[in-house]
Wavefront OBJ file of the C-alpha trace (Angstrom):
o trace
v 116.824 57.400 115.678
v 117.452 61.021 116.590
v 120.354 63.184 115.427
v 121.745 62.816 118.920
v 121.738 59.015 118.638
v 123.569 59.166 115.318
v 126.203 61.592 116.574
v 126.962 59.899 119.864
v 129.780 57.385 120.054
v 128.313 54.425 121.947
v 129.514 54.289 125.505
v 128.648 52.964 128.931
v 126.775 56.048 130.100
v 124.225 58.549 128.851
v 126.715 61.404 128.964
v 129.369 59.854 126.757
v 131.254 61.205 123.774
v 129.696 63.352 121.063
v 131.247 64.152 117.694
v 129.041 67.256 117.492
v 128.547 68.265 113.868
v 128.378 72.022 113.475
v 124.884 73.394 112.832
v 124.507 75.969 110.123
v 124.428 79.521 111.509
v 120.755 79.996 110.674
v 119.902 76.818 112.581
v 121.809 77.982 115.604
v 121.110 81.681 115.660
v 118.915 82.087 118.713
v 118.808 79.776 121.682
v 117.623 79.726 125.264
v 119.566 78.586 128.264
v 118.323 75.530 130.025
v 117.651 73.084 127.201
v 119.751 70.059 126.373
v 121.100 70.839 122.906
v 120.576 67.267 121.743
v 117.438 68.637 120.202
v 119.554 71.013 118.132
v 122.493 68.802 117.107
v 124.670 69.771 120.053
v 126.258 67.850 122.912
v 124.341 66.272 125.814
v 124.241 69.307 128.005
v 122.046 71.717 129.903
v 123.113 74.025 127.110
v 120.695 76.044 125.063
v 117.744 75.138 122.882
v 116.685 76.672 119.651
v 114.126 79.419 120.183
v 110.630 78.499 119.211
v 111.379 74.806 118.816
v 108.927 74.023 121.586
v 105.976 75.756 120.005
v 104.884 72.955 117.699
v 101.458 71.475 118.377
v 102.883 67.950 118.569
v 105.312 68.900 121.297
v 102.807 70.955 123.250
v 100.450 67.960 123.530
v 102.838 66.284 125.960
v 103.664 69.402 127.962
v 102.252 69.457 131.510
v 100.361 72.497 132.749
v 102.541 72.795 135.825
v 105.338 71.161 137.784
v 105.258 72.024 141.461
v 104.878 75.790 141.775
v 105.984 76.362 138.171
v 103.499 77.062 135.378
v 104.842 75.531 132.178
v 104.984 77.904 129.201
v 106.582 75.568 126.668
v 109.275 73.013 126.030
v 112.772 74.296 125.307
v 114.328 70.931 124.560
v 114.971 67.412 125.727
v 117.805 64.943 125.820
v 118.550 61.426 126.894
v 118.288 62.203 130.590
v 116.175 65.318 131.022
v 113.553 67.672 129.676
v 113.788 71.447 129.975
v 110.786 73.746 130.000
v 110.304 77.456 129.889
v 108.301 78.060 133.047
v 106.931 80.827 135.219
v 107.678 80.630 138.918
v 104.885 81.874 141.148
v 106.942 83.252 144.036
v 109.059 85.144 143.222
v 107.336 85.782 139.918
v 109.851 85.206 137.140
v 110.418 83.152 133.993
v 113.000 80.385 134.341
v 114.457 77.366 132.593
v 113.121 74.339 134.478
v 114.933 71.027 134.085
v 113.374 67.734 135.172
v 114.599 64.152 134.958
v 113.007 62.159 132.161
v 110.782 59.456 133.663
v 109.278 61.540 136.445
v 109.440 59.826 139.815
v 110.377 56.467 138.268
v 114.097 56.915 137.620
v 117.104 54.906 138.728
v 119.483 56.054 141.438
v 122.347 56.720 138.987
v 120.315 59.314 137.087
v 119.252 60.968 140.306
v 122.896 61.153 141.422
v 123.957 62.686 138.086
v 121.125 65.194 138.316
v 122.018 66.125 141.876
v 125.684 66.479 140.928
v 124.739 69.041 138.290
v 122.673 70.897 140.898
v 125.561 70.890 143.367
v 127.954 72.092 140.682
v 125.765 75.034 139.664
v 125.152 75.954 143.306
v 128.890 76.552 143.764
v 129.077 79.127 140.987
v 128.130 82.784 141.269
v 129.518 84.746 138.354
v 127.965 87.180 135.844
v 129.204 85.029 132.953
v 127.863 81.695 134.235
v 124.194 80.697 134.092
v 122.769 80.908 137.620
v 120.716 78.262 139.402
v 117.769 79.508 141.463
v 116.545 76.458 143.337
v 116.169 72.699 143.184
v 113.808 70.237 144.776
v 111.354 67.414 144.407
v 107.631 67.743 143.867
v 105.020 65.935 145.951
v 104.721 63.246 143.288
v 108.492 62.634 143.309
v 109.610 64.665 140.261
v 113.174 65.996 140.636
v 113.740 69.475 139.187
v 115.927 72.523 139.247
v 115.247 76.040 138.025
v 117.890 78.277 136.543
v 118.316 81.586 134.807
v 116.714 81.738 131.369
v 119.231 83.327 129.024
v 118.149 84.433 125.566
v 120.932 84.873 123.083
v 123.045 83.274 120.385
v 125.603 80.534 120.659
v 129.173 81.714 120.267
v 129.368 80.240 116.760
v 126.163 81.959 115.668
v 127.329 85.257 117.163
v 130.631 85.128 115.289
v 128.779 84.347 112.062
v 127.087 87.765 112.321
v 130.349 89.598 112.963
v 132.660 91.169 110.374
v 135.556 88.957 109.219
v 138.259 88.502 111.839
v 140.624 90.352 109.499
v 138.453 93.509 109.578
v 139.892 96.459 111.532
v 139.418 95.949 115.255
v 137.631 92.606 114.912
v 140.516 90.461 116.159
v 140.746 92.608 119.279
v 136.966 92.411 119.798
v 137.023 88.618 119.660
v 139.970 88.451 122.023
v 138.165 90.650 124.561
v 135.152 88.360 124.422
v 137.416 85.348 124.877
v 139.117 86.930 127.884
v 135.685 87.171 129.554
v 135.110 83.508 128.827
v 138.452 82.398 130.250
v 137.944 84.506 133.376
v 134.549 82.873 133.988
v 136.086 79.421 133.586
v 138.743 80.386 136.130
v 135.976 81.310 138.582
v 134.562 77.798 138.228
v 138.014 76.333 138.813
v 138.437 78.414 141.955
v 135.164 76.922 143.218
v 136.423 73.404 142.598
v 134.573 72.791 139.315
v 136.108 71.537 136.050
v 133.631 71.920 133.189
v 134.983 69.161 130.868
v 132.664 70.057 127.983
v 133.510 73.614 126.970
v 132.535 74.370 123.372
v 130.793 77.131 121.404
v 127.316 75.585 121.785
v 127.647 75.825 125.576
v 128.496 79.536 125.409
v 125.641 81.998 124.884
v 126.407 85.540 123.754
v 123.938 88.197 124.884
v 123.966 91.079 122.462
v 123.137 94.480 123.953
v 121.632 96.144 120.895
v 121.567 99.604 122.470
v 125.202 99.380 123.550
v 126.183 98.063 120.137
v 124.400 100.950 118.426
v 126.151 103.419 120.723
v 129.483 101.806 119.943
v 128.827 101.990 116.210
v 128.295 105.745 116.497
v 131.584 106.245 118.304
v 134.935 105.943 116.596
v 136.697 105.231 119.873
v 134.229 103.104 121.847
v 134.410 99.305 121.652
v 131.417 97.376 122.942
v 132.105 93.799 124.013
v 128.907 91.779 124.527
v 128.241 89.665 127.595
v 128.247 85.890 127.583
v 127.055 82.990 129.715
v 128.621 79.565 130.132
v 125.987 76.852 130.350
v 125.699 73.118 130.867
v 127.777 71.775 133.706
v 126.273 68.304 133.272
v 129.693 66.706 132.712
v 131.512 68.853 135.250
v 133.804 67.299 137.821
v 133.938 68.608 141.366
v 137.528 68.500 142.555
v 136.888 68.123 146.292
v 138.666 64.958 147.409
v 135.605 63.361 149.020
v 133.284 64.069 146.097
v 135.870 62.991 143.540
v 136.562 59.723 145.357
v 132.853 58.913 145.347
v 132.618 59.323 141.569
v 135.924 57.848 140.398
v 134.618 54.291 140.379
v 132.271 55.199 137.525
v 134.712 57.413 135.631
v 137.996 55.517 135.281
v 138.496 54.586 131.620
v 135.327 56.368 130.487
v 135.647 59.008 127.769
v 133.379 61.984 128.422
v 133.050 65.179 126.462
v 132.721 66.381 122.865
v 135.386 64.912 120.612
v 136.677 67.986 118.697
v 137.188 69.882 121.989
v 138.749 67.059 124.003
v 142.225 67.290 125.457
v 144.591 64.350 124.910
v 144.052 63.145 128.475
v 140.279 63.210 127.968
v 140.528 61.367 124.660
v 142.628 58.661 126.324
v 140.074 58.274 129.115
v 142.751 59.124 131.675
v 140.558 60.410 134.490
v 143.480 60.825 136.896
v 145.147 63.341 134.542
v 142.089 65.581 134.152
v 142.387 68.890 135.981
v 141.868 72.600 135.272
v 144.365 72.407 132.396
v 141.899 70.150 130.585
v 139.541 73.126 130.368
v 142.494 75.316 129.328
v 142.982 73.020 126.341
v 139.302 73.309 125.363
v 139.602 77.088 125.652
v 142.552 76.891 123.264
v 140.403 75.042 120.721
v 137.662 77.656 121.096
v 140.125 80.537 120.687
v 141.616 78.873 117.607
v 138.120 78.556 116.146
v 137.297 82.182 116.960
v 140.393 83.328 115.055
v 140.672 80.814 112.204
v 137.017 79.951 111.625
v 137.832 76.248 111.862
v 139.162 73.781 114.420
v 142.836 72.770 114.581
v 141.975 69.098 113.977
v 139.476 67.462 111.636
v 138.248 64.458 113.615
v 134.526 64.382 112.862
v 134.782 61.842 110.023
v 137.589 59.766 111.495
v 137.108 56.545 113.409
v 137.255 56.888 117.172
v 140.687 55.233 117.287
v 142.045 57.541 114.586
v 140.461 60.610 116.186
v 142.103 59.814 119.519
v 145.440 59.311 117.763
v 145.161 62.683 116.002
v 144.260 64.501 119.219
v 147.083 62.850 121.163
v 149.841 62.884 118.530
v 149.280 65.272 115.630
v 150.311 68.942 115.889
v 147.494 71.456 115.328
v 147.220 73.211 111.999
v 148.946 76.579 112.074
v 146.402 79.210 113.059
v 148.446 81.811 111.173
v 147.974 79.842 107.941
v 144.313 79.103 108.664
v 143.036 82.556 109.498
v 143.125 83.784 105.880
v 144.065 87.409 106.458
v 146.086 89.394 103.955
v 148.185 90.751 106.805
v 150.186 88.448 109.011
v 148.607 87.254 112.234
v 150.553 88.632 115.187
v 152.911 85.850 116.346
v 151.868 86.482 119.953
v 148.334 85.268 119.169
v 149.684 82.069 117.661
v 151.996 81.643 120.657
v 149.087 82.015 123.105
v 146.987 79.455 121.244
v 149.934 77.096 120.880
v 150.627 77.109 124.601
v 146.980 76.395 125.426
v 147.033 73.455 122.981
v 150.161 71.735 124.266
v 149.740 67.959 124.361
v 151.293 67.700 127.816
v 149.295 69.475 130.544
v 152.511 70.635 132.246
v 153.383 72.682 129.153
v 150.020 74.458 128.973
v 148.961 77.521 130.887
v 148.658 76.467 134.508
v 145.233 78.102 134.790
v 142.491 79.743 132.774
v 143.427 82.968 134.567
v 146.968 82.792 133.160
v 145.521 82.332 129.678
v 143.135 85.271 130.137
v 146.002 87.366 131.479
v 148.155 86.721 128.409
v 145.271 87.660 126.111
v 144.824 90.887 128.085
v 148.556 91.555 127.895
v 148.428 91.227 124.128
v 145.460 93.601 123.922
v 147.376 96.121 126.047
v 150.527 95.714 123.885
v 152.426 94.276 126.827
v 154.822 91.313 126.662
v 153.013 88.004 126.990
v 154.219 85.364 129.439
v 154.030 82.437 127.011
v 157.549 83.004 125.679
v 160.876 83.974 127.257
v 161.026 87.780 126.979
v 164.171 88.599 124.999
v 165.551 92.135 125.139
v 164.602 92.817 121.514
v 161.081 91.535 122.152
v 160.649 93.764 125.216
v 161.869 96.818 123.284
v 159.495 96.070 120.420
v 156.550 95.834 122.816
v 157.578 99.047 124.590
v 157.730 100.846 121.255
v 154.261 99.653 120.329
v 152.810 100.804 123.663
v 154.501 104.197 123.573
v 154.603 105.176 119.897
v 154.519 108.991 120.501
v 157.383 108.818 123.003
v 159.462 106.570 120.760
v 158.749 108.745 117.728
v 159.757 111.860 119.659
v 162.943 110.209 120.846
v 163.757 109.238 117.280
v 163.346 112.842 116.103
v 165.563 114.077 118.942
v 168.285 111.576 118.073
v 168.092 112.544 114.410
v 168.442 116.226 115.355
v 171.513 115.486 117.446
v 173.083 113.552 114.585
v 172.428 116.388 112.136
v 173.826 118.933 114.591
l 1 2 3 4 5 6 7 8 9 10 11 12 13 14 15 16 17 18 19 20 21 22 23 24 25 26 27 28 29 30 31 32 33 34 35 36 37 38 39 40 41 42 43 44 45 46 47 48 49 50 51 52 53 54 55 56 57 58 59 60 61 62 63 64 65 66 67 68 69 70 71 72 73 74 75 76 77 78 79 80 81 82 83 84 85 86 87 88 89 90 91 92 93 94 95 96 97 98 99 100 101 102 103 104 105 106 107 108 109 110 111 112 113 114 115 116 117 118 119 120 121 122 123 124 125 126 127 128 129 130 131 132 133 134 135 136 137 138 139 140 141 142 143 144 145 146 147 148 149 150 151 152 153 154 155 156 157 158 159 160 161 162 163 164 165 166 167 168 169 170 171 172 173 174 175 176 177 178 179 180 181 182 183 184 185 186 187 188 189 190 191 192 193 194 195 196 197 198 199 200 201 202 203 204 205 206 207 208 209 210 211 212 213 214 215 216 217 218 219 220 221 222 223 224 225 226 227 228 229 230 231 232 233 234 235 236 237 238 239 240 241 242 243 244 245 246 247 248 249 250 251 252 253 254 255 256 257 258 259 260 261 262 263 264 265 266 267 268 269 270 271 272 273 274 275 276 277 278 279 280 281 282 283 284 285 286 287 288 289 290 291 292 293 294 295 296 297 298 299 300 301 302 303 304 305 306 307 308 309 310 311 312 313 314 315 316 317 318 319 320 321 322 323 324 325 326 327 328 329 330 331 332 333 334 335 336 337 338 339 340 341 342 343 344 345 346 347 348 349 350 351 352 353 354 355 356 357 358 359 360 361 362 363 364 365 366 367 368 369 370 371 372 373 374 375 376 377 378 379 380 381 382 383 384 385 386 387 388 389 390 391 392 393 394 395 396 397 398 399 400 401 402 403
């Protein structure tokens, strides 16, 4: 039995629920896009495989020399449904992540449909922070495949493990800027009719620009925010009415996703209630984890019934109490996270863009939209944005009083 088999909650389909234990940072440090992370203790996704995992002699014995026009360089990973290789395309000449269906030409129609749905999903998305698909097809011997961008980097969790503590000067702001990029990319997918449904740190690859980081370290004023890529749209739902209607018969009552990042409606298996706000909830969990270093709920060791109850009924742990800083966490950050984690979708941010906008507002010392803006709150934010003006006005008033 593999780690993936142990971690998966048994279900009616290959892409069911995962509890997803967290790998240690050194196990997760460097990964490639394109590989199902089952091989590295992650969820059943296109995801990212641990670098170098494919280089063992045992694995290489089963690796084909080529698939279609692609020369196989090594195996990046494999999961229940597919195998992903690092491959070189002949024309145009480039290195890609090549995913094929396990079983070659002898696969059932359901797996082919799932594979083609992932291809269609990726084909809709063109964004610098989303892994790009290059082409898909079928070889002469019937092997289904698709080739996508090969991204070398670290998972979000591994990246954060190399960063200074969140309480260090400027680190909270740096993490929030990175998160704003993530939320904006998710909004792009939503605009293209795609709900991810399995957002989590292992599906987010951070690409560190070492030269830019070095330049930023030499400057007291420059902040360098790395790039990131969202991967693995294997569980994504396309929201077009015709496509959704075709898939609903297999999705009603089925729980899909990774348990610690599931929204209440996902945990209940309420397919009709899943929309873009489901991804907003997962983003809230990720943001909480980026700030507090832990998740708001501990459901990994609970039974499935108890885990669903906790997700649907229990309030999240206070991020302000969890983050461990000697100074108080700004209440606006807790308010933003709290709104994203509302149990009822109608009480969450209506879109990932609205969430990203509030994070940007906080970074710019502007009033956030997640709370009614009282007069005192607006004045406090104005004073923070315009400290020199406010200080000068205070001196002028004091002079008038003295005079």
